C-alpha positions in Angstrom: -9.1 134.1 -25.4 -6.9 135.3 -22.9 -7.3 133.5 -19.5 -9.1 136.9 -18.4 -11.5 136.6 -20.7 -12.1 133.1 -20.2 -13.2 133.4 -16.1 -14.9 136.6 -17.6 -16.9 134.6 -19.8 -17.4 131.5 -17.3 -18.8 134.1 -14.8 -21.2 135.9 -17.2 -22.8 132.7 -18.1 -22.5 130.1 -15.3 -22.3 132.4 -12.4 -26.3 131.2 -11.1 -24.7 128.0 -11.0 -21.4 128.5 -9.7 -23.5 129.9 -6.3 -25.5 127.3 -6.0 -22.4 125.1 -5.9 -20.6 127.5 -4.1 -24.0 127.6 -1.1 -24.5 123.7 -1.1 -20.1 123.4 -0.7 -21.1 126.1 2.3 -23.9 123.9 3.5 -22.2 120.6 3.1 -19.0 121.7 5.2 -20.7 123.7 7.5 -22.2 120.1 8.6 -19.8 117.9 8.7 -17.9 120.5 10.8 -20.6 120.7 13.2 -20.6 117.1 13.1 -17.0 116.3 14.2 -16.6 119.1 16.8 -20.4 119.0 18.2 -19.8 118.6 22.4 -22.6 116.8 24.4 -23.3 119.0 27.3 -22.9 117.0 30.2 -24.2 119.8 33.0 -25.2 123.0 32.8 -24.2 125.5 35.7 -24.0 129.1 36.3 -22.2 131.8 38.4 -24.4 134.5 39.8 -23.0 137.3 41.3 -19.6 135.5 41.4 -16.9 136.0 39.6 -14.1 133.0 38.8 -10.6 133.7 38.0 -9.1 130.7 35.4 -8.7 128.9 38.1 -12.1 127.9 40.0 -13.5 128.0 36.1 -11.6 124.7 35.4 -11.9 123.5 38.5 -15.5 124.3 38.1 -16.2 122.9 34.4 -13.1 120.6 33.2 -11.8 119.1 36.0 -14.7 117.8 36.9 -15.6 116.0 33.9 -11.9 115.0 33.9 -12.6 113.2 37.8 -15.9 111.4 36.0 -13.5 110.2 33.4 -15.4 111.9 30.7 -13.9 112.3 27.3 -13.4 116.1 27.2 -13.6 115.9 23.3 -16.6 114.7 22.6 -18.5 116.6 26.3 -18.5 119.8 27.7 -20.1 122.0 31.1 -21.7 124.6 30.4 -20.8 127.4 32.5 -22.6 130.8 32.5 -21.0 133.8 33.7 -21.2 137.0 34.2 -24.9 137.1 35.6 -25.8 139.9 38.0 -28.7 140.2 40.3 -29.2 143.3 42.4 -31.5 146.0 43.8 -29.2 147.9 44.9 -29.1 150.6 42.4 -25.1 152.0 43.4 -24.3 148.6 43.1 -21.8 148.7 39.6 -23.8 145.7 38.5 -27.1 146.7 38.6 -27.6 147.5 34.7 -27.1 143.5 34.3 -29.7 142.8 36.1 -32.6 142.7 33.9 -30.8 141.0 31.3 -29.5 138.2 33.6 -33.3 137.6 35.0 -33.9 137.4 31.3 -31.3 134.7 30.3 -32.1 132.7 33.9 -35.8 132.5 33.5 -35.4 131.1 29.6 -32.3 129.1 31.0 -34.6 127.4 33.6 -37.8 126.9 31.6 -36.3 125.2 28.7 -34.1 122.8 31.2 -30.5 124.1 30.4 -29.8 124.9 33.7 -29.3 122.5 36.3 -26.8 124.0 39.2 -26.4 127.9 40.9 -23.8 128.9 42.3 -24.1 132.5 44.0 -23.4 134.9 46.9 -26.4 135.3 49.4 -28.5 138.0 47.3 -28.6 135.7 44.7 -29.4 132.6 46.8 -32.5 134.6 48.4 -33.8 135.9 45.1 -33.7 132.2 43.4 -34.8 131.4 46.8 -37.8 133.8 46.8 -39.0 132.9 43.2 -39.1 129.1 43.7 -36.4 128.1 41.5 -34.3 125.7 44.0 -35.2 122.4 44.8 -35.3 120.3 48.2 -31.7 119.2 49.0 -33.2 117.3 51.8 -36.0 115.3 49.5 -33.1 115.0 46.5 -30.1 113.9 48.6 -31.3 111.4 51.7 -33.3 110.2 48.5 -30.8 109.4 46.1 -27.4 109.3 48.4 -28.1 109.5 52.3 -24.6 108.6 53.3 -24.2 111.7 51.2 -26.7 113.5 52.9 -25.8 113.1 56.8 -22.2 114.4 55.6 -23.7 117.6 53.9 -25.9 117.9 56.7 -23.8 121.0 58.2 -23.7 122.4 55.6 -27.3 123.1 54.4 -29.3 126.0 54.1 -32.9 126.8 54.5 -34.5 129.8 52.6 -37.8 131.2 51.8 -39.7 129.7 48.8 -42.9 132.3 48.1 -45.9 130.7 46.8 -47.9 133.4 46.1 -48.4 137.2 47.7 -50.5 140.3 47.4 -47.4 142.4 45.9 -49.1 143.0 42.4 -52.4 144.1 44.6 -49.9 146.7 46.4 -49.1 148.8 43.1 -52.7 149.6 42.6 -53.5 150.0 46.7 -51.0 151.1 48.8 -53.4 151.0 51.8 -53.1 147.2 51.3 -50.5 145.4 53.8 -47.9 143.0 52.2 -48.9 139.9 53.3 -47.7 136.0 51.2 -47.7 132.5 51.5 -44.0 130.9 51.9 -42.3 127.8 52.3 -39.2 127.3 54.2 -36.8 124.2 53.2 -33.5 123.7 52.6 -32.5 124.8 49.5 -28.9 125.6 49.6 -25.5 124.3 50.5 -22.6 126.5 51.9 -20.0 126.3 49.9 -17.0 127.5 52.7 -16.1 123.7 53.2 -15.2 122.9 49.4 -11.9 123.3 48.7 -12.5 124.5 45.0 -14.0 127.7 46.8 -11.7 128.0 49.3 -9.1 128.5 47.5 -10.8 130.9 45.3 -10.7 132.8 48.6 -13.8 134.4 48.7 -14.7 137.2 51.2 -18.6 136.3 51.3 -20.6 133.2 51.5 -20.6 131.2 48.3 -23.9 129.0 48.0 -25.3 126.2 45.6 -28.2 125.7 44.7 -29.9 122.7 42.9 -33.0 123.8 40.0 -36.1 122.6 40.5 -36.8 120.9 37.2 -33.3 119.3 36.6 -33.2 116.5 34.3 -29.8 115.7 35.2 -30.2 114.7 38.9 -27.2 111.8 38.9 -24.8 114.2 37.4 -26.4 117.2 39.7 -24.8 115.0 43.0 -21.8 113.5 41.2 -21.2 117.4 40.8 -21.5 118.3 44.8 -19.6 115.1 45.6 -17.2 116.6 43.4 -17.0 120.1 44.8 -16.9 118.8 48.9 -13.9 116.5 48.0 
């Protein structure tokens, strides 16, 4: 039999075992590859209504890990980008708002978002929805000396605890009312060297997500931004 005929004979009679072996080999290789290329995520950060160039992206991710002497071959910082929240229908990014809201909610619910870096409109949205923690409580307890240094940059905003917005949909004769809470939930990043170098025309804010399980790393990240 010629080589081609032999190969055809083998394929005709053994194609099922060959297929099983190939699938098994693929799974083994995939598992081994995943094991050796897997990186633990040190921190989850999001840019909302903020566009970062390559230099700022590096400052906000790999440079932070290196400043903490964290091995970047085994660890990474997840920096979400292309997230936009706006109620302005004329804004060129308005069409991305719905998808961004879904992604933000999903990452918060799964505890895969620790810090949001954003403009004023996004800061207001995060605040009103109660996503952001009280920075006085977080910093004063964990880092009292650093907290004193940051006081001039702390920004208050309003969280809506409950309101009658749904009732207004069905009865426009009602007047909007809400129960709110005001506290320091943002940091003005104007004094941050990384943000200054980026040259943003509007103020950029940092907020810490309430349910973050990585408070220690969050505080180190804030320290890094103000160094």
